[in-house]
N, C-alpha and C positions, 0 to 999 in steps of 0.2 A: 411481545407482539409489536410489529412495526405499524405505524399509522400511514394513512394515505397521504399525509402531509410531508413525509420524508422526501428529500430530493436534493438536487443541486441547483444553485442559482448563480447567474452572473450579475454582478452589481456594478453599475456605472451610470448612476443617475436614475436608472430604473432596474427592475428585476424581472427576470423571466425564468420559468422552470425549464431545466434542461432534461432532467430525469425524474420520474416519479418513482414511488416504491416498487411498482411492477417492473419498470425499466431497469432499476437497480438489481432486482431479483434475477431478471433474465440475463443481465450482463455478468453477474456473479456465476450463474449456472454455465454460461458460455465459457468464461475464463477458467472455471474449474475443469470443464471437459478439455480445454486446450492444454492445461497443465498436466492432466493425466496422460493425454496423448503424447505430448512432447517428452515426458519423463518415463514413458512406458510403465505406468503404474505409480505407486506411492512409496516404494521401497527407498529408504534413505532420504525421504523428503521431509523438510521442516518448513513451516509457514511462520514468518516473523513479521509482525505489524509494527510500523513506526508510530510511536506516540504522537499525537493523541488519536486522531481519527483513523489511522491505519490499523489500529488494534481491533476495533469491532469488525472492520471489514475483513481482516485476517481470520478472525474467528468464524465469520459467516462463510468465507471461502473454504476454510478447513472442514467445516460441517458439511458443506455441499460436496466436497471431494470425498469425504468419508461416506456419504450416502451413495455416491457413484461406485466407489471401490469396496465398500464394506469393511473398512479398517480405519483405525484412529491415526491421526497425524499430529505430531507435536506442534504446538503453537507457542510462539514466543512473543514478548513485548520488548521493544527496543527504545531506550531513551537516548537521543542523539545530542542533547543540549551541550555536553562538554566537547563535542566534535564539530560544532557549527563554526563557520568562519566569520559569522556576524555576532558571536556571543557577546562581545563587548558593546555592541550597538543596540541590543534589544534586552529588555528585562525578561528574564525567563520565568515562566510560571512555576508553581510548586513542584516538588520532586515527584517524578513519575519513574519509579524504578524499572530498570531493565530486568526482565525475567525470561531467561532462556533456559528451558527445562533440561536440555541435554548439551553435550559437547558438540560443536558444529563441525568438527574435523571430519572430512570426507563425506559430509552430507550435502545434498542438493537443497539449497535454500531458495525459497520464494519470498522475496522482500515485498511487503505490501504497503501502499499508501493510497490515500483517496484521490489526490490531485498531484500531477507533476507539472512544474512550471520551469524554473531556471535549471533545475538539476542539482542545486546546492544541498537540499535536504537529503537526496539520495547519496551524494558524495559523503556527507557526514555519516549517514547510516552505514555505508560500506566501511568507513574507518572504524565505527563502533562494532560492527559485526566481527571483524577479524580479531578482536580481543577475546572472542569466545571460541576460537579454533580456526582452522584453515579449511573452509568449505571446498568441496569438489567443484561446485559452481554456485553462482548467485544469479537468480533471475528476478526480474522486476515486474510486478503486477500493479496497475493503477486503474482506478475507475474512470478518471478524466485526465486526458492529456491536452493541455491548453497551449502547448508550444512555448516559444520564447526561450529556448535552452541557451544557457551561458556556458555549459560544460558538455562534453561529448558523451551524453548519457541518453539512452533510448530504452523505453520499457519493452519488455517481451510480450506482455499481455495488457491490452487496453480495452476498457469498457466502451468509451466513446471519446473521439477526438473532437474538441471544441475550439475552433479558432477564436481567440480573444485579443483585445487590445492590451498592451502592457499595463495600462492604468485600470483595467477591469479586475475584479476579484471574483473567484469562484468560492462560494461559501456552502458549507454543509448545513442542512436543516434536518433535525431529527424529529 
């Protein structure tokens, strides 16, 4: 059960709530409907969350899609740590294994993360995904798009666009 305290905050000397638990639930519901509509159902669809905070979001999204369509959707977990271009500059947390339950060849993948910023995490995730097959397509779903892209990557599904300064951070609070 989610608490009323869950949400997203922008930190830059002060904090403010961007989305509360109900806002997140509504955004997930809207994104789920958009995914079903764009893909004409759930046939060949796989939801893959990027570790760490994309995984619970992917599970919630898959559950919402399943409640809309009445069928199960495979959900995977993707560890991108070996594919990051800044791996030498940051200490990486403990192992979070990739768990992709099926071959991704010819599947329509919805890659999920909570926040998109520069696009570098998504680039690493794309590299990691192709190790598990050659998908028919890869779509990107994020809860927050804060801008400041350094790579030509754009999400297909966005819960909320939040303009931020580069030195601000968007943090998840559960």
